[in-house]
Backbone of each chain as ProteinMPNN parsed JSONL, in Angstrom:
{"seq_chain_A": "MKIGTERFGEIEIKETEIISFPKGIPGLDEYKKFVLFPVDEQDSPYFLLQSIEKRDLCFFLLDTLAYFTDYEIELDESTVQSLEVESPSDIIVFSLITVTTSLQEATANLKGPIILNVKKNLAKQVVLDKSDYLIKQPLFQPKSEAQQKESRG", "coords_chain_A": {"N_chain_A": [[0.843, -1.199, 0.0], [0.346, 2.336, -0.541], [1.742, 5.102, 1.157], [1.556, 8.534, 2.231], [4.16, 10.688, 3.108], [5.812, 13.28, 4.943], [8.574, 13.362, 5.182], [9.648, 11.404, 3.483], [8.203, 11.539, 1.189], [5.954, 9.953, -1.148], [5.564, 6.61, -0.244], [6.01, 3.059, -0.624], [4.598, 0.526, 1.252], [4.46, -2.638, 3.022], [1.649, -4.455, 4.284], [2.421, -6.215, 6.257], [4.501, -4.956, 7.443], [3.549, -3.105, 9.13], [3.443, -1.585, 12.251], [1.658, -1.885, 15.211], [0.414, 0.206, 17.753], [-1.48, -0.492, 20.238], [-2.445, 1.155, 22.298], [-1.688, 3.589, 21.402], [0.71, 6.348, 21.407], [1.535, 7.89, 24.349], [0.174, 11.135, 24.789], [-0.004, 11.54, 22.129], [-2.036, 9.904, 21.402], [-3.98, 9.188, 19.499], [-2.868, 8.175, 17.236], [-2.002, 5.168, 15.885], [-0.699, 3.45, 14.171], [2.28, 2.566, 12.624], [5.358, 2.631, 10.687], [8.634, 1.21, 10.629], [11.903, 2.311, 9.997], [15.362, 1.682, 9.387], [17.971, 4.094, 9.913], [20.355, 4.125, 8.447], [22.031, 1.578, 6.499], [24.245, 0.562, 7.724], [24.569, -0.971, 10.366], [23.668, 0.907, 12.237], [22.466, 2.429, 15.263], [20.196, 3.924, 14.976], [16.835, 4.737, 14.173], [13.82, 5.376, 12.288], [10.505, 6.164, 13.06], [7.724, 6.134, 11.415], [4.544, 7.568, 11.112], [1.63, 6.066, 9.709], [-0.676, 7.303, 9.538], [-0.554, 10.02, 9.86], [0.976, 12.338, 8.007], [3.148, 14.02, 8.661], [4.155, 13.062, 11.013], [6.772, 11.72, 12.547], [8.983, 9.862, 14.31], [12.223, 9.878, 15.839], [14.284, 7.291, 16.603], [16.175, 5.387, 19.022], [18.013, 2.424, 19.162], [18.031, 1.176, 22.104], [19.59, -0.63, 23.7], [21.721, -1.116, 22.077], [23.147, 1.18, 22.172], [23.309, 2.173, 24.828], [24.858, 0.183, 26.647], [24.668, -0.922, 29.203], [22.061, -0.65, 29.981], [19.194, -1.514, 31.769], [16.23, -3.399, 31.844], [13.056, -4.392, 32.988], [10.253, -6.152, 32.121], [6.858, -5.636, 32.99], [4.055, -7.723, 33.97], [1.73, -6.822, 32.795], [2.605, -5.623, 30.444], [3.877, -7.765, 29.136], [1.672, -9.371, 28.636], [-0.036, -7.665, 27.109], [1.491, -7.177, 24.846], [1.77, -9.678, 23.894], [4.033, -11.284, 24.395], [6.262, -13.943, 23.973], [8.826, -14.799, 24.328], [11.993, -13.495, 25.494], [13.543, -12.863, 23.29], [11.811, -11.938, 21.439], [11.61, -9.284, 21.596], [12.44, -5.827, 20.949], [14.013, -2.994, 22.323], [13.402, 0.424, 22.256], [14.338, 3.934, 22.349], [12.765, 7.092, 22.418], [13.964, 9.874, 20.685], [14.717, 13.229, 21.379], [15.165, 16.275, 19.787], [15.949, 19.489, 20.323], [17.416, 22.013, 20.386], [20.026, 21.599, 19.074], [21.476, 18.886, 17.182], [23.642, 17.933, 18.52], [22.915, 18.293, 21.135], [20.968, 16.426, 21.569], [18.546, 14.278, 23.178], [17.707, 11.163, 24.769], [14.841, 9.314, 25.707], [15.023, 7.523, 28.381], [13.489, 6.725, 30.408], [11.012, 6.197, 29.556], [10.751, 3.841, 27.679], [10.169, 2.459, 24.379], [8.622, -0.496, 23.687], [8.915, -3.128, 21.499], [7.36, -5.865, 20.064], [8.693, -7.92, 17.875], [7.769, -10.136, 16.576], [5.028, -10.059, 16.57], [4.503, -7.546, 15.731], [3.613, -5.624, 17.544], [3.462, -2.859, 19.746], [4.365, -0.794, 22.563], [4.618, 2.086, 24.747], [6.385, 2.013, 27.729], [6.548, 2.927, 31.234], [9.192, 3.395, 33.3], [8.836, 3.464, 36.316], [10.219, 2.869, 38.717], [12.88, 3.223, 38.246], [15.954, 5.166, 38.059], [16.475, 6.235, 35.65], [16.794, 8.72, 33.095], [14.402, 11.022, 31.674], [15.347, 12.756, 29.875], [18.016, 11.89, 28.621], [21.215, 12.757, 27.786], [22.68, 12.253, 24.547], [25.044, 12.77, 23.181], [26.651, 14.373, 24.679], [29.344, 14.774, 27.087], [29.758, 12.258, 29.678], [27.643, 10.472, 29.046], [26.703, 8.016, 29.852], [24.135, 5.703, 30.684], [22.359, 6.225, 33.682], [22.064, 4.44, 36.669], [20.803, 4.224, 39.758], [20.53, 3.012, 43.165], [17.28, 1.869, 43.651], [14.589, 3.628, 45.218], [12.332, 2.454, 45.918]], "CA_chain_A": [[0.0, 0.0, 0.0], [1.133, 3.557, -0.593], [1.415, 6.122, 2.153], [2.209, 9.824, 2.002], [4.922, 11.158, 4.271], [6.511, 14.541, 4.733], [10.02, 13.154, 5.124], [10.066, 10.519, 2.393], [7.275, 11.612, 0.048], [5.073, 8.77, -1.246], [6.347, 5.379, -0.17], [5.279, 1.802, -0.712], [4.874, -0.337, 2.409], [3.656, -3.873, 3.06], [0.8, -4.593, 5.479], [3.146, -6.989, 7.272], [5.506, -4.104, 8.071], [2.897, -2.11, 9.98], [3.544, -1.812, 13.695], [0.505, -1.317, 15.912], [0.461, 0.597, 19.151], [-2.893, -0.547, 20.603], [-2.836, 2.3, 23.112], [-1.048, 4.786, 20.872], [1.87, 6.852, 22.146], [0.969, 8.898, 25.261], [0.304, 12.519, 24.317], [-0.39, 11.544, 20.706], [-2.527, 8.521, 21.356], [-4.916, 8.808, 18.445], [-2.131, 7.556, 16.122], [-1.694, 3.83, 16.371], [-0.05, 2.592, 13.173], [3.555, 3.139, 12.199], [6.358, 1.741, 10.086], [9.968, 1.444, 11.193], [13.008, 2.23, 9.044], [16.686, 2.041, 9.91], [18.464, 5.343, 9.335], [21.152, 3.654, 7.315], [22.163, 0.119, 6.537], [25.467, 0.049, 8.354], [24.626, -1.273, 11.792], [23.466, 2.109, 13.045], [21.413, 2.223, 16.258], [19.134, 4.921, 14.793], [15.696, 4.333, 13.354], [12.742, 6.348, 12.163], [9.189, 5.552, 13.235], [6.855, 7.001, 10.62], [3.111, 7.292, 11.22], [0.973, 5.925, 8.406], [-1.949, 8.028, 9.651], [-0.315, 11.465, 9.863], [2.162, 12.337, 7.159], [4.323, 14.705, 9.219], [4.505, 12.503, 12.322], [7.872, 10.769, 12.375], [9.871, 9.913, 15.474], [13.597, 9.46, 15.714], [14.428, 6.291, 17.663], [17.467, 4.781, 19.289], [18.014, 1.039, 19.671], [18.616, 1.562, 23.392], [20.615, -1.542, 24.205], [22.901, -1.039, 21.207], [23.865, 2.421, 22.47], [23.582, 2.185, 26.276], [24.984, -1.269, 26.781], [24.269, -1.474, 30.497], [20.658, -0.33, 30.252], [18.472, -2.69, 32.239], [14.792, -3.182, 31.835], [12.268, -5.577, 33.288], [8.882, -5.914, 31.667], [5.861, -6.15, 33.923], [3.12, -8.702, 33.41], [0.767, -6.1, 31.966], [3.239, -5.429, 29.139], [4.08, -9.085, 28.519], [0.375, -9.824, 28.137], [-0.624, -6.833, 26.049], [2.286, -7.311, 23.633], [1.785, -11.119, 23.538], [5.441, -11.7, 24.375], [6.466, -15.351, 24.34], [10.227, -15.021, 24.686], [12.727, -12.22, 25.491], [14.11, -12.565, 21.972], [10.78, -11.321, 20.591], [11.526, -7.857, 21.937], [13.508, -4.813, 20.819], [13.73, -1.806, 23.136], [13.825, 1.682, 21.628], [14.073, 5.179, 23.069], [12.435, 8.237, 21.566], [14.988, 10.918, 20.759], [14.226, 14.6, 21.248], [16.17, 17.257, 19.356], [15.316, 20.805, 20.395], [18.305, 23.068, 19.915], [20.913, 21.067, 18.033], [21.636, 17.429, 17.26], [24.659, 17.702, 19.549], [22.259, 18.292, 22.447], [19.836, 15.501, 21.519], [18.399, 13.432, 24.362], [16.884, 9.965, 24.597], [13.965, 9.077, 26.857], [15.311, 6.184, 28.902], [12.508, 6.435, 31.439], [9.797, 5.745, 28.886], [11.145, 3.161, 26.44], [9.191, 1.829, 23.496], [8.876, -1.935, 23.62], [8.348, -3.68, 20.271], [7.386, -7.311, 19.84], [8.92, -7.988, 16.42], [7.039, -11.268, 15.985], [3.614, -9.712, 16.424], [4.398, -6.136, 15.324], [2.854, -4.878, 18.556], [4.388, -2.041, 20.523], [3.811, 0.195, 23.482], [5.597, 2.782, 25.56], [6.237, 1.718, 29.152], [7.167, 3.931, 32.101], [9.988, 2.702, 34.319], [8.641, 4.268, 37.528], [11.134, 2.642, 39.842], [14.289, 3.428, 37.909], [16.413, 6.55, 38.046], [16.822, 6.639, 34.285], [16.309, 10.067, 32.789], [13.539, 11.26, 30.523], [16.201, 13.467, 28.919], [19.391, 11.417, 28.731], [21.994, 13.262, 26.648], [23.285, 11.228, 23.712], [26.369, 13.086, 22.641], [27.455, 15.182, 25.594], [30.152, 13.928, 27.979], [29.031, 11.551, 30.736], [26.347, 10.057, 28.539], [26.306, 6.647, 30.215], [22.848, 5.649, 31.394], [22.625, 6.161, 35.121], [21.147, 3.622, 37.464], [21.183, 4.208, 41.173], [19.661, 2.163, 43.987], [15.921, 2.407, 43.617], [14.147, 3.921, 46.581], [11.13, 1.605, 46.07]], "C_chain_A": [[0.883, 1.257, 0.0], [0.747, 4.456, 0.568], [2.162, 7.407, 1.835], [2.929, 10.254, 3.258], [5.611, 12.46, 3.918], [7.991, 14.294, 4.446], [10.446, 12.393, 3.874], [9.219, 10.681, 1.136], [6.364, 10.398, 0.063], [5.936, 7.526, -1.139], [5.428, 4.167, -0.191], [5.626, 0.982, 0.531], [3.997, -1.583, 2.346], [2.843, -3.858, 4.35], [1.561, -5.266, 6.616], [4.215, -6.159, 7.98], [4.888, -3.166, 9.091], [2.965, -2.516, 11.446], [2.36, -1.128, 14.362], [0.825, -0.984, 17.342], [-0.988, 0.595, 19.613], [-3.354, 0.636, 21.449], [-2.253, 3.61, 22.579], [0.184, 5.151, 21.673], [1.363, 7.982, 23.028], [1.234, 10.328, 24.817], [-0.116, 12.649, 22.866], [-1.165, 10.264, 20.442], [-3.608, 8.21, 20.348], [-4.213, 8.1, 17.282], [-1.585, 6.218, 16.57], [-0.91, 2.966, 15.391], [1.178, 3.293, 12.601], [4.344, 2.117, 11.38], [7.744, 2.189, 10.561], [11.019, 1.327, 10.097], [14.327, 2.432, 9.759], [17.146, 3.324, 9.224], [19.468, 5.067, 8.217], [21.466, 2.181, 7.51], [23.307, -0.358, 7.407], [25.391, -0.067, 9.863], [24.424, -0.059, 12.704], [22.367, 1.841, 14.081], [20.221, 3.158, 16.07], [18.073, 4.435, 13.819], [14.708, 5.492, 13.256], [11.423, 5.599, 12.28], [8.185, 6.504, 12.593], [5.401, 6.583, 10.805], [2.544, 7.05, 9.824], [-0.353, 6.672, 8.395], [-1.776, 9.541, 9.615], [1.017, 11.683, 9.157], [3.371, 13.044, 7.758], [4.694, 14.208, 10.62], [5.553, 11.412, 12.151], [8.806, 10.925, 13.565], [11.254, 9.394, 15.108], [13.852, 8.506, 16.888], [15.863, 5.811, 17.793], [17.23, 3.341, 19.71], [18.778, 1.124, 20.992], [19.771, 0.685, 23.826], [21.869, -1.541, 23.337], [23.773, 0.16, 21.585], [24.272, 2.496, 23.935], [23.666, 0.735, 26.718], [24.656, -1.8, 28.172], [22.871, -1.054, 30.93], [19.938, -1.614, 30.667], [16.993, -2.424, 32.274], [14.094, -4.491, 32.149], [10.833, -5.281, 32.883], [7.894, -6.446, 32.681], [4.849, -7.029, 33.183], [2.132, -8.044, 32.459], [1.319, -5.926, 30.548], [3.417, -6.754, 28.415], [2.767, -9.58, 27.906], [-0.104, -8.989, 26.963], [0.193, -6.891, 24.756], [2.44, -8.76, 23.189], [3.215, -11.653, 23.435], [5.566, -13.152, 24.806], [7.894, -15.623, 24.799], [10.952, -13.679, 24.661], [13.286, -11.868, 24.111], [13.079, -11.979, 21.007], [10.872, -9.8, 20.625], [12.719, -7.038, 21.453], [13.061, -3.602, 21.644], [14.254, -0.569, 22.415], [13.594, 2.847, 22.575], [13.75, 6.271, 22.069], [13.483, 9.315, 21.777], [14.336, 12.279, 20.549], [15.384, 15.502, 20.841], [15.497, 18.611, 19.434], [16.229, 21.866, 19.808], [19.199, 22.561, 18.782], [21.036, 19.56, 18.223], [22.656, 17.057, 18.335], [24.023, 17.578, 20.935], [21.05, 17.358, 22.485], [19.791, 14.637, 22.775], [17.514, 12.242, 24.022], [16.067, 9.761, 25.868], [14.175, 7.65, 27.35], [14.284, 5.752, 29.939], [11.226, 5.863, 30.817], [10.132, 5.028, 27.589], [9.944, 2.631, 25.661], [9.575, 0.355, 23.399], [8.17, -2.471, 22.383], [8.478, -5.195, 20.264], [7.496, -7.511, 18.329], [8.156, -9.139, 15.776], [5.59, -10.901, 15.709], [3.406, -8.292, 15.908], [3.483, -5.337, 16.244], [3.834, -4.093, 19.405], [3.641, -1.183, 21.528], [4.946, 0.911, 24.195], [5.345, 2.383, 27.011], [6.932, 2.807, 29.958], [7.895, 3.186, 33.207], [9.968, 3.539, 35.594], [9.767, 4.123, 38.528], [12.587, 2.946, 39.491], [14.658, 4.898, 38.036], [16.873, 6.964, 36.657], [16.153, 7.967, 33.974], [15.335, 10.064, 31.626], [14.36, 11.967, 29.436], [17.664, 13.052, 29.131], [20.189, 11.92, 27.54], [22.649, 12.117, 25.874], [24.74, 11.502, 23.414], [27.215, 13.952, 23.564], [28.305, 14.246, 26.427], [29.289, 13.341, 29.084], [27.669, 11.11, 30.219], [26.037, 8.597, 28.835], [24.966, 6.704, 30.91], [23.144, 5.489, 32.875], [21.613, 5.261, 35.804], [21.621, 3.627, 38.898], [20.281, 3.223, 41.893], [18.242, 2.701, 43.94], [15.431, 2.596, 45.045], [12.843, 3.181, 46.89], [9.976, 2.279, 46.762]], "O_chain_A": [[2.017, 1.235, 0.48], [-0.428, 4.56, 0.923], [3.247, 7.386, 1.253], [2.371, 10.192, 4.353], [5.949, 12.714, 2.762], [8.583, 14.936, 3.578], [11.478, 12.698, 3.276], [9.486, 10.032, 0.125], [6.034, 9.868, 1.124], [6.928, 7.392, -1.856], [4.252, 4.235, 0.167], [6.801, 0.766, 0.83], [2.943, -1.591, 1.711], [3.279, -3.325, 5.371], [1.373, -4.935, 7.787], [4.772, -6.589, 8.99], [5.605, -2.501, 9.839], [2.599, -3.629, 11.824], [2.087, 0.048, 14.12], [1.428, -1.78, 18.061], [-1.683, 1.59, 19.406], [-4.5, 1.075, 21.343], [-2.326, 4.635, 23.256], [0.65, 4.378, 22.51], [0.809, 8.952, 22.511], [2.368, 10.693, 24.507], [-0.531, 13.718, 22.42], [-0.99, 9.617, 19.409], [-4.118, 7.09, 20.323], [-4.872, 7.494, 16.438], [-0.801, 6.139, 17.516], [-0.496, 1.86, 15.741], [1.121, 4.441, 12.162], [4.045, 0.923, 11.377], [7.986, 3.362, 10.848], [11.028, 0.349, 9.349], [14.415, 3.272, 10.655], [16.756, 3.605, 8.091], [19.427, 5.706, 7.166], [21.195, 1.612, 8.567], [23.357, -1.526, 7.792], [26.079, 0.666, 10.573], [24.954, -0.016, 13.814], [21.429, 1.095, 13.798], [19.325, 3.187, 16.913], [18.366, 3.816, 12.796], [14.758, 6.447, 14.03], [11.241, 4.539, 11.682], [7.843, 7.542, 13.159], [5.059, 5.407, 10.675], [2.917, 7.731, 8.869], [-1.066, 6.683, 7.392], [-2.737, 10.269, 9.367], [2.064, 11.262, 9.65], [4.506, 12.715, 7.413], [5.461, 14.86, 11.328], [5.256, 10.319, 11.669], [9.354, 12.003, 13.794], [11.42, 8.586, 14.194], [13.653, 8.883, 18.043], [16.645, 5.821, 16.843], [16.348, 3.065, 20.523], [20.009, 1.143, 21.008], [20.807, 1.182, 24.266], [22.948, -1.915, 23.795], [24.981, 0.159, 21.349], [25.411, 2.83, 24.26], [22.666, 0.135, 27.113], [24.393, -2.993, 28.327], [22.542, -1.1, 32.115], [20.053, -2.652, 30.015], [16.552, -1.351, 32.686], [14.474, -5.553, 31.656], [10.273, -4.257, 33.274], [8.048, -7.559, 33.183], [4.801, -7.066, 31.954], [1.743, -8.628, 31.447], [0.584, -6.064, 29.571], [3.142, -6.856, 27.219], [2.75, -10.134, 26.807], [-0.528, -9.528, 25.941], [-0.356, -6.676, 23.675], [3.152, -9.047, 22.226], [3.553, -12.38, 22.501], [5.055, -13.551, 25.853], [8.144, -16.556, 25.562], [10.572, -12.799, 23.888], [13.479, -10.692, 23.805], [13.422, -11.573, 19.896], [10.286, -9.115, 19.787], [13.863, -7.485, 21.533], [11.884, -3.239, 21.655], [15.416, -0.525, 22.011], [12.769, 2.77, 23.485], [14.371, 6.369, 21.011], [13.845, 9.63, 22.91], [13.509, 12.455, 19.654], [16.444, 15.495, 21.466], [14.556, 18.868, 18.683], [15.865, 22.542, 18.845], [19.12, 23.055, 17.657], [20.737, 19.03, 19.293], [22.551, 16.011, 18.974], [24.522, 16.854, 21.796], [20.195, 17.498, 23.36], [20.821, 14.304, 23.362], [16.685, 12.302, 23.113], [16.551, 10.007, 26.972], [13.596, 6.7, 26.824], [14.208, 4.579, 30.306], [10.467, 5.146, 31.469], [9.835, 5.537, 26.509], [8.869, 2.394, 26.211], [10.711, 0.014, 23.071], [6.961, -2.291, 22.23], [9.569, -5.738, 20.437], [6.531, -7.303, 17.592], [7.919, -9.126, 14.568], [4.993, -11.37, 14.739], [2.272, -7.875, 15.673], [2.696, -4.5, 15.802], [4.907, -4.59, 19.749], [2.457, -0.887, 21.37], [6.076, 0.426, 24.246], [4.203, 2.414, 27.47], [7.794, 3.52, 29.445], [7.282, 2.433, 33.963], [10.935, 4.228, 35.919], [10.224, 5.103, 39.116], [13.444, 2.926, 40.375], [13.787, 5.765, 38.11], [17.591, 7.954, 36.514], [15.096, 8.295, 34.512], [15.418, 9.235, 30.721], [14.106, 11.802, 28.243], [18.443, 13.78, 29.745], [19.889, 11.561, 26.402], [23.111, 11.14, 26.462], [25.569, 10.592, 23.394], [28.375, 14.233, 23.26], [28.029, 13.048, 26.48], [28.218, 13.864, 29.39], [26.651, 11.343, 30.871], [25.207, 7.992, 28.158], [24.686, 7.649, 31.648], [24.035, 4.742, 33.279], [20.418, 5.339, 35.519], [22.69, 3.109, 39.221], [19.366, 2.661, 41.291], [18.033, 3.891, 44.171], [15.792, 1.848, 45.953], [12.317, 3.277, 47.999], [8.923, 1.668, 46.944]]}, "seq_chain_B": "MLVLSRKKGESIIIDDQIKLTVIAVEGETIKIGIDAPKQISIHREEIYLEIQEENKSASTSHFNVEELKSIKKP", "coords_chain_B": {"N_chain_B": [[-15.638, 14.085, 40.162], [-15.303, 11.528, 42.536], [-15.157, 11.85, 46.001], [-13.702, 10.498, 48.811], [-13.2, 9.997, 52.289], [-10.537, 8.479, 54.034], [-9.098, 6.56, 56.701], [-5.902, 5.666, 58.072], [-5.124, 2.379, 57.194], [-7.581, 1.833, 56.14], [-9.628, 1.048, 53.221], [-10.36, 1.3, 49.648], [-12.487, 0.036, 47.141], [-12.375, -0.536, 43.692], [-14.363, -1.12, 40.894], [-14.694, -3.809, 41.606], [-12.218, -5.062, 41.442], [-9.902, -3.641, 41.898], [-7.989, -2.576, 44.563], [-7.435, -0.028, 46.83], [-5.392, 0.887, 49.483], [-4.881, 2.787, 52.41], [-1.815, 2.959, 53.64], [0.019, 4.28, 55.279], [0.271, 7.41, 57.019], [2.117, 10.209, 56.799], [2.749, 13.169, 57.908], [2.276, 15.323, 55.28], [2.307, 13.366, 53.454], [1.021, 10.477, 51.932], [1.049, 7.006, 52.09], [0.154, 4.688, 49.768], [-1.273, 1.57, 49.199], [-1.657, -0.682, 46.481], [-3.746, -3.022, 45.112], [-4.099, -4.8, 42.236], [-5.281, -6.307, 39.165], [-2.874, -8.02, 37.089], [-2.807, -7.05, 34.49], [-3.372, -4.398, 34.493], [-2.054, -1.179, 34.25], [-0.134, 0.949, 36.343], [0.72, 4.145, 37.435], [2.648, 6.889, 38.828], [1.169, 10.045, 38.593], [2.53, 12.45, 37.813], [4.858, 11.652, 36.56], [3.864, 10.328, 34.365], [2.638, 12.428, 33.003], [4.883, 13.965, 32.417], [6.18, 12.261, 30.639], [4.349, 12.244, 28.538], [4.552, 14.912, 27.667], [7.218, 14.932, 26.855], [7.088, 13.125, 24.774], [5.577, 14.592, 22.971], [7.373, 16.665, 22.41], [9.366, 15.13, 21.223], [8.042, 14.367, 18.945], [7.956, 16.629, 17.421], [10.505, 17.122, 16.826], [13.279, 18.242, 14.924], [15.401, 16.644, 12.778], [18.417, 15.993, 11.164], [19.401, 13.564, 9.128], [21.799, 13.269, 7.806], [23.551, 14.834, 9.263], [23.902, 13.301, 11.492], [25.833, 11.437, 10.882], [28.182, 12.743, 11.146], [28.518, 13.171, 13.79], [30.208, 12.501, 16.782], [30.211, 9.965, 19.199], [30.918, 10.526, 22.598]], "CA_chain_B": [[-14.712, 13.239, 40.929], [-15.836, 11.02, 43.803], [-14.205, 12.117, 47.085], [-13.969, 9.707, 50.017], [-12.147, 10.129, 53.304], [-10.122, 7.198, 54.6], [-8.053, 6.646, 57.721], [-4.848, 4.666, 57.896], [-5.599, 0.995, 57.288], [-8.855, 1.651, 55.434], [-9.453, 0.783, 51.785], [-11.393, 1.611, 48.647], [-12.497, -0.978, 46.07], [-12.833, 0.01, 42.407], [-14.732, -2.1, 39.873], [-14.559, -5.147, 42.184], [-10.947, -5.73, 41.2], [-8.76, -2.81, 42.293], [-8.148, -2.168, 45.958], [-6.473, 0.966, 47.319], [-5.366, 0.894, 50.943], [-4.002, 3.788, 53.016], [-0.865, 2.179, 54.443], [0.616, 5.138, 56.307], [0.107, 8.848, 56.819], [3.274, 10.867, 57.446], [2.645, 14.593, 57.564], [1.439, 15.537, 54.098], [2.506, 12.279, 52.49], [0.251, 9.267, 52.206], [1.538, 5.823, 51.393], [-1.026, 3.962, 49.295], [-1.036, 0.232, 48.655], [-2.584, -0.921, 45.376], [-3.908, -4.397, 44.617], [-4.832, -4.73, 40.971], [-4.898, -7.375, 38.243], [-1.576, -7.801, 36.449], [-2.843, -6.382, 33.188], [-3.648, -2.97, 34.666], [-0.806, -0.455, 34.518], [-0.306, 1.939, 37.409], [1.864, 5.064, 37.468], [2.527, 8.217, 39.456], [0.659, 10.909, 37.533], [3.437, 13.48, 37.295], [5.8, 11.021, 35.628], [3.119, 10.047, 33.154], [2.463, 13.705, 32.296], [6.198, 14.343, 31.859], [6.426, 11.396, 29.477], [3.482, 12.746, 27.462], [5.153, 16.151, 27.161], [8.458, 14.596, 26.148], [6.683, 12.504, 23.502], [5.177, 15.664, 22.05], [8.628, 17.306, 21.956], [10.054, 14.207, 20.312], [7.312, 14.288, 17.673], [8.202, 17.829, 16.63], [11.96, 17.309, 16.695], [13.828, 18.269, 13.572], [16.718, 16.028, 12.772], [19.002, 15.81, 9.856], [20.062, 12.268, 9.173], [23.18, 13.457, 7.324], [24.333, 15.392, 10.374], [24.174, 12.192, 12.426], [27.032, 10.703, 10.5], [29.393, 13.475, 11.523], [28.587, 13.357, 15.249], [30.942, 11.412, 17.44], [29.832, 9.631, 20.574], [32.108, 10.78, 23.435]], "C_chain_B": [[-15.374, 12.799, 42.231], [-14.792, 11.246, 44.892], [-14.621, 11.335, 48.321], [-12.861, 9.974, 51.02], [-11.833, 8.761, 53.877], [-9.092, 7.443, 55.676], [-7.019, 5.579, 57.403], [-5.438, 3.267, 58.099], [-6.897, 0.755, 56.534], [-8.636, 1.581, 53.933], [-10.613, 1.274, 50.941], [-11.325, 0.521, 47.589], [-13.103, -0.366, 44.812], [-13.135, -1.141, 41.475], [-14.541, -3.545, 40.337], [-13.18, -5.756, 42.04], [-9.719, -4.911, 41.603], [-8.991, -2.338, 43.713], [-7.037, -1.194, 46.329], [-6.54, 0.965, 48.835], [-4.429, 2.006, 51.426], [-3.079, 3.048, 53.994], [-0.319, 3.012, 55.6], [0.342, 6.587, 55.97], [1.236, 9.529, 57.565], [3.276, 12.331, 57.041], [1.733, 14.752, 56.369], [1.543, 14.392, 53.097], [1.715, 11.057, 52.9], [0.866, 8.119, 51.431], [0.317, 4.972, 51.055], [-0.615, 2.613, 48.755], [-2.08, -0.057, 47.591], [-2.58, -2.4, 45.013], [-4.7, -4.324, 43.338], [-4.418, -5.9, 40.099], [-3.638, -6.997, 37.475], [-1.671, -6.977, 35.172], [-3.136, -4.888, 33.296], [-2.348, -2.238, 34.999], [-1.083, 0.706, 35.469], [0.925, 2.826, 37.46], [1.582, 6.281, 38.319], [2.151, 9.199, 38.358], [1.705, 11.85, 36.951], [4.457, 12.894, 36.326], [5.103, 10.801, 34.291], [2.931, 11.317, 32.329], [3.771, 14.168, 31.675], [6.512, 13.54, 30.599], [5.594, 11.883, 28.287], [4.09, 13.983, 26.827], [6.416, 15.855, 26.364], [8.131, 13.942, 24.803], [6.286, 13.565, 22.49], [6.403, 16.408, 21.528], [9.35, 16.427, 20.958], [9.374, 14.22, 18.947], [7.541, 15.51, 16.805], [9.697, 18.104, 16.492], [12.351, 17.355, 15.229], [15.197, 17.629, 13.605], [17.156, 15.758, 11.347], [19.846, 14.541, 9.899], [21.523, 12.357, 8.711], [24.091, 13.929, 8.45], [24.757, 14.307, 11.349], [25.517, 11.543, 12.146], [28.297, 11.431, 10.924], [29.513, 13.692, 13.026], [29.318, 12.186, 15.875], [30.391, 11.19, 18.843], [31.077, 9.82, 21.443], [32.66, 9.497, 24.054]], "O_chain_B": [[-15.944, 13.623, 42.946], [-13.637, 10.86, 44.712], [-15.737, 11.481, 48.818], [-11.706, 10.157, 50.636], [-12.735, 7.976, 54.171], [-8.309, 8.39, 55.603], [-7.243, 4.704, 56.566], [-6.162, 3.02, 59.064], [-7.28, -0.393, 56.309], [-7.594, 2.0, 53.427], [-11.685, 1.613, 51.442], [-10.235, 0.119, 47.18], [-14.177, 0.233, 44.843], [-12.305, -2.028, 41.271], [-14.252, -4.417, 39.516], [-12.978, -6.888, 42.482], [-8.61, -5.443, 41.643], [-10.037, -1.776, 44.036], [-5.853, -1.491, 46.166], [-7.626, 1.036, 49.41], [-3.319, 2.151, 50.916], [-3.519, 2.574, 55.042], [-0.206, 2.541, 56.732], [0.2, 6.956, 54.804], [1.323, 9.453, 58.791], [3.748, 12.687, 55.962], [0.563, 14.372, 56.415], [0.942, 14.439, 52.024], [1.732, 10.648, 54.061], [1.168, 8.253, 50.245], [-0.451, 4.586, 51.936], [0.299, 2.523, 47.937], [-3.253, 0.276, 47.763], [-1.544, -2.96, 44.652], [-5.835, -3.849, 43.33], [-3.323, -6.438, 40.265], [-3.365, -5.82, 37.238], [-0.722, -6.282, 34.808], [-3.145, -4.189, 32.284], [-1.627, -2.629, 35.918], [-2.128, 1.352, 35.402], [2.049, 2.328, 37.523], [0.428, 6.665, 38.514], [2.761, 9.183, 37.289], [1.768, 12.033, 35.735], [4.873, 13.562, 35.38], [5.67, 11.054, 33.228], [3.048, 11.29, 31.104], [3.79, 14.693, 30.562], [7.041, 14.072, 29.623], [6.086, 11.927, 27.159], [4.143, 14.099, 25.602], [6.653, 16.461, 25.319], [8.819, 14.18, 23.81], [6.61, 13.463, 21.306], [6.471, 16.745, 20.346], [9.884, 16.915, 19.961], [10.036, 14.101, 17.916], [7.349, 15.453, 15.591], [10.1, 19.194, 16.087], [11.825, 16.608, 14.404], [16.059, 18.036, 14.384], [16.381, 15.361, 10.477], [20.853, 14.458, 10.601], [22.374, 11.601, 9.179], [25.235, 13.492, 8.576], [25.826, 14.378, 11.954], [26.241, 11.153, 13.062], [29.36, 10.821, 11.049], [30.468, 14.309, 13.497], [29.073, 11.028, 15.537], [30.138, 12.146, 19.577], [32.159, 9.348, 21.094], [33.653, 9.54, 24.78]]}, "name": "protein", "num_of_chains": 2, "seq": "MKIGTERFGEIEIKETEIISFPKGIPGLDEYKKFVLFPVDEQDSPYFLLQSIEKRDLCFFLLDTLAYFTDYEIELDESTVQSLEVESPSDIIVFSLITVTTSLQEATANLKGPIILNVKKNLAKQVVLDKSDYLIKQPLFQPKSEAQQKESRGMLVLSRKKGESIIIDDQIKLTVIAVEGETIKIGIDAPKQISIHREEIYLEIQEENKSASTSHFNVEELKSIKKP"}
């Protein structure tokens, strides 16, 4: 099927490539269907998540574990059930990247990762309440390791 | 909004399946215990609102994919 996008113009996508967010993305939750593209072919951790329902809605994503290698995440039962997860290998974890001033100052949301079940093409954003991960984790500034302190429970 | 007063140790039941219990009252802070089915997600509101705002900022971010290639990770 063809979709119109601001970034790529008209593109051809397969139904099997469509990723569904049953609950949408908080703050923009009327949009539930997206397609995922890598930014380039060479093993880059960057992806684009393009809405198929709104042509100028396109998120910049980071493959979190590829970039922040000691990032830890535990999925709660609610997520495992709603994404129909059968095995940990079904999952990829992404972070939404925000660029406000310059790309140098870009940040990734480590507190609210996007969890994608690649087998079922189902995704949702989860909130890691108990962690000390940042909503605005700098990507390119010094000291950009993900921080994890003792949780205060 | 339904407003109920509860003392420490007392509870509220929602929809026959969610139970809120006042565990402790310390000055202005209340510790609330929540029993709910596993499929229901529960969050502190202010975090959820912050995430929503950050998602909106992320959705209007301008990024140049070419520029990415020249940025070095420290």
